N, C-alpha and C positions, 0 to 999 in steps of 0.2 A: 595206420600212418602209410605203410607200404602200399597199401591198395589205393590211397588218395594220390600218391606221387605217380603210380602207373597209370591211373585214370586221367591225369594231367597231360602226361606225354602223349597219350592216345588222341586226346582232344586237340592238342597242339599240332600234331602230325595231319590230323584229317582237316584242320582248318586251312591248310596251304598258306597261312600267313606267317610271316616272321615277326618275332617280337622286336618291337623298337621303343626305345625310351624318348618320351617327349621332354625336350629341354626348354624350358620358357626362355624367350630372347631377353637378354639384359636390358635392363632400363638404362638409357643413356644419361650419363652425368651431366648435369647442367654446365654449360660453358660459362665460366666466370666473366662477369661484365668488367672491361678494363677501365680502371680509374686513374687518371695520370696523377702523379704525385705532384702537389703545388710546389713551385720552387722554393728554396729555402730564403726567407726574407734577408735582404741585403743588411748586414749589420751597418748601423748609421751611427757615426760618432759624434759626439757633442762638440760644438766649436763656441769657444768664448770669443765675443767680438773683440777686436784688437789684438788677438793672438796671431804671430806671425807662422805661417805654414811653410816649412822646409821641404823642398822636392829632391833633396839628395839622398843618396843611399841610406843614410842614418836618420833622415828627418821623418816628419809625421805625414807627409803628403799622401801616402799610400792608404792611410785610414779614410781618405775621402773620395777614392777613385771609385767610379762606376764602370765605365767603358772607355775605350779608346786611348789608353795610357800604355806605354812601355814599362818595363821595369826600371826603377830608378837607378841612376848612375851616379858617378862621382860628380857631385855639384848640382844636379838637374835631373828632370824627367822629360822625355820627349812625348808629345802626342804622337799616336801611331795609326790614325785613321782620318777620315774627313770630318769626324766629329768625336770630341772627347767630353766626358761629363764628370762632374763632381757632385756629390751631396753631403749636406750638413745638417744636423740637429742643432737649432739655435733656441735661445731663450728670448721669447718675443717681450717679455717684460723689460729686457736690456735696451730694446730698440725704441727709441722715442723720436727718431726723425730718419731721413734718407741715410743710406750706408754707401760709402765710397769703396770700390774694389780696387786694389792696387796690385799689379802683377809685374814682377820683374822676369822678363823673358828674352828670348833670342829667336828670330825666325830662321826656318829653312828655306832659302831663296837661292834661286838660280841667277845668274848674272844679268843685272838689269831688271829683275822681276821684284815682286813683294808678296807678302801674305795677307789676304783679307781674312779678318776674324770677326765673324758675327757672334755676339754674346746675347745669351737668353737667360732669364731668371724665371724658373718654375714654368717653362714654355713660352714666355712672353719675351719677345725681343726688346732689349734695352739699349743696344747701340751696335756700333761697329768700329774696328781698329783697322788700319791700314799699316802694317808692320813692315818696315824695310830696314831696320837697324836694332841692334839690342838697345834695351831700355826698360824703364818703368812705363807701364801703361794703366791708364785709370778709367774708371766708368762708374757712374752713380747708378745704385740700385734704389728706385723709389720705394719709400716706406710701405706703400700699398701693396707691393709685391712681396712683402716679408710677414704677411699675417698667418701664414702656414708655418707650423714648427719645423718643417722640413724645407730646406732650400736647395734646389737643384740648379746648379750652374752648367750651361752647355755651350761650348765653344764650337762653332760650325767652321770648318777650315776648307772652302772650296779650293784653294790653290795648294793644298798639301800634295807632296809628290815623293817617289823614292828616289834617293840619290842614284841608284843603280839606272833608272829609267832616263836620267838625264845626263848620264855620263859623268857625274861629279863624284862618284865613290861606288863602293861595292854594296852599301845598305839597301835591302830589299823593303825596309819598313816605309810606310806612307807618312812621312814626317811632315809636320806643320810648325809647331813652336816648341821650343826647348824651354820650360818653365823652371825658374830658380826658386822663388818664393812668392808668397802672396799674403794679403791681409785684408780683411773686411773690417772697417771702422767707421763710426758715425762721423758725417760732415760736422766741420767746425761751424759754430754758431757764435756770432759776435757777443761779447759779454762773458764767455768761458776763458777760464785761466788755464793756460798750458804751463804746467807745473815742472820745474827743472829740478826739483829736490828728490832725495832718494825715494823711491816709491811713487813718484808722480808720473804723469803720462807724457813727459817730455820727450821720451825715448821713441814715440811714434812720429814725431815731428823733426827730430834731428836728421841733418844731412851730414855732410862731411865737416870736420873741424871741431869736433866736441869730445871732451874727456868723459869719464864715468860720473854719474851723478853722486854727489855727496850729501851729507845731512841738510844741508842749508841752501845749496845751490849747485850748478854744473859749470866748470870752467871750460871756456873755449881753449882749444889746443891747436896752435898755428896762427898764421896770419889772416886766415878767412874761416868763417864759420857759416854754415847754412842751415835754414829752416824751411821746411815744406809744410804748408798748411792747407789741408784738403777741405775745399769749402764749396757750397752750393752757389746758387745765383742770388749773390748779395747786391742789392742795388744801392747806389749812392757812395758817398766817400766814407773813408774808415780812417780812424786814428789808431795807431799802435802804441801801447804802453808796455814798456819793458823795465821790470825791477832789476837793477844790476849795479855792479860796482866794476872798478877797473884795477888792474895791476899798476901801482906806482909806489915810489919811495923818494920822498922830498929831497931835492938836490941832486937826485939821479934821473928819475923820470916823474914828471908832476902829474901826469894823466895819461889816459888813453883816447887818442884821436879815433872816431869810428866813422867810416863812410857807409851808408846804408843805401843797398840797391834792392828795389823791388821788380822781380821778373826782368833783371837785367839793365833796369834804368836807375841811375843814381836819383835818390829821392831826398836825401838829407845828410847832414853831418852832426855828429854829437862830440862832445868832450866829457868823457866819463871818468870819474874819480870816486867819490864816496858812493855807498850803496843808497840808492833811492829809485824813484820811479820816473823813468825818461819817456817823453812823448814825442811821436813824430807823426805826421799827417801822411796818409797813403794817397796815391792818385786814384782818381774815381774809377778807372777800369783796372783795378789791381788783380782780378781774377782772370787767369788765362789757363783755359782747359781744366776748370774746377781747381785750380791750385794757385796759391800765393807763394811764390818763391822768395824768400828773404835771405840777403847775402850782408853779413857783417864783415866789412873790411877793416882790419887793425893793424896799420903799418908800424905801431909801437908795441906790439906784442913781443914779449921777450921771455928769456928764461931768468927766474927770480935771481940766481946767483949772479947773473951779468949786471944787475942793477943794485948790487949790494945787499940784497935780502939773505938772510940765513937759511940754511936747510939744504937738502940734497936734491930738490925737485928739478927735473930736467926738462918738464914740458915748456912749451912756448906758449905762456899764459897771456891772455888779454883781458877778457871780461869773465866775471862770475855771475851768472843769471840764475835768478830765483824763478820769475815767471814772465811770459809773454800774453798779452790779451789785446785782442781786436775790439774796438767799439764803433758802432755807427754814429755818424755825425748827425745830431738832431737838427732838423730844418727849422 
């Protein structure tokens, strides 16, 4: 063994070479291919046709926000860009005709200016509002645009601006409209009853001057009561049928005189006492901006106790209404 080691040293010295260890080059690790993570699908909330969406801090408006909305505030939510979108999941089986969208809003406008609002349903333009004052704005969404289970509503706001840029405030947001509430509901079709009993659909049509629905009717509360009927393009004359009774007490108040106005024009007078169906003809062009506004003017409405009726009801009662129905006049 010693002889072998001695011989190896001699041979190494005579060779004139230094011993080097060959280290194989490392194999480069493959570079991983970058695959973008798909965005998380937007949670889409179901919307029941006829449900009022509240845009205040405690409301359900944020459930439907996509883009272009500020944080909800006390009573409303501002749009904060030149475009604002909402998305709804709808039950197509519920929809059997065109739908009307009603939005209660207020514009951000500089002095002498206005807000143009272009409205799209699933990418298709359905109309335009020119908004210069607070109020309820309406537009019809054709049934053909509601064939998809998802409904995307887009508000395009070319006149939106920041109050800071116009010297009207310190807010830097690009404000367009301040939305208070909105609702989607089917347009009214002649022959359908608007029911004012508890659980009926009367609340969707009530304006000012109504009490809460009771089991068999709803009382008007005050000297005037309003009804707003969202309608499509109904041709020809209509008659209005109202099943109702009036507040009376023989010897004290014999009946209720009722003046009826359609879109601000006096259309007729009724004397209402016993519960029955009362009929009145409407003017041929009763629909204005897809709406029929009905005003019941009741000069004899009173507190029951003031006309000798027992009880502690302090409401100013006039009419107890069970239903309203419009019918097309047959030619």
